C-alpha positions as CSV (number, residue, x, y, z in Angstrom):
1,M,0.0,-0.1,0.1
2,K,1.2,3.2,-0.7
3,P,1.5,6.1,2.1
4,L,-1.1,7.7,1.2
5,H,-3.1,5.1,1.4
6,I,-2.2,4.2,4.8
7,I,-2.7,7.9,6.2
8,L,-6.2,7.7,4.4
9,S,-7.2,4.8,6.3
10,V,-6.4,6.1,9.3
11,I,-7.9,9.2,9.1
12,G,-11.0,7.9,8.5
13,G,-10.7,4.7,11.1
14,A,-10.5,7.4,13.8
15,V,-13.2,9.9,12.2
16,A,-15.2,5.8,12.1
17,G,-15.1,5.5,15.6
18,A,-15.2,8.8,17.0
19,A,-18.7,9.0,15.3
20,V,-20.0,5.3,17.0
21,G,-18.3,6.6,20.4
22,L,-20.5,9.9,20.0
23,L,-23.6,7.4,18.7
24,V,-23.1,5.1,21.7
25,A,-21.8,6.3,24.8
26,P,-24.3,5.8,27.6
27,E,-24.3,9.0,29.4
28,K,-23.0,12.9,29.1
29,G,-19.6,12.9,30.5
30,E,-20.6,15.0,33.2
31,K,-23.5,12.6,34.4
32,T,-20.3,10.6,34.3
33,R,-18.8,12.0,36.7
34,S,-21.6,13.2,38.9
35,R,-21.8,8.9,39.1
36,I,-19.0,8.1,39.9
37,A,-18.6,11.4,42.9
38,K,-21.7,9.5,44.1
39,I,-20.4,5.6,44.3
40,L,-17.0,7.3,46.0
41,K,-19.2,9.2,48.4
42,D,-21.1,6.6,48.9
43,K,-17.6,4.6,49.9
44,G,-16.9,7.4,52.4
45,I,-14.2,9.2,49.8
46,V,-15.2,12.8,49.2
47,L,-13.9,14.4,46.6
48,K,-13.8,18.5,46.0
49,K,-14.1,19.6,42.2
50,D,-10.8,19.8,41.6
51,K,-9.8,16.4,42.3
52,M,-12.7,14.9,40.8
53,D,-11.0,16.6,37.6
54,E,-7.4,15.3,38.8
55,L,-9.0,11.6,39.3
56,V,-10.5,12.2,35.6
57,D,-7.4,13.6,33.8
58,E,-6.0,10.3,35.8
59,I,-7.2,8.1,34.5
60,E,-7.9,9.1,30.9
61,D,-3.9,8.6,30.8
62,Q,-4.2,5.2,31.5
63,I,-6.3,4.4,29.2
64,E,-3.9,6.3,26.7
65,N,-1.3,4.4,27.9
66,H,-2.8,1.2,27.3
67,I,-4.2,2.1,24.0
C-alpha cells in the first residue's frame, strides 16, 4: 500500500470510531462523573471538583497508555 492510503485509512478509522463512540455513549461525561462521585461518596471518599478533575485526567492518561 502507498503511504497515502495508509494515512487515509487511519484517519477514516479514527473518524468512524469517534462517530460510533458518540452514537453509543451511554451518558454525558458530566453525568458519568457525578455517578462516580456518588459511588465514591457512598464508600466514604469525598472529592472536591478539582480533585475529581485530576482523577478524570489520571484515568484518561492510563487509558491512553494502554491503547
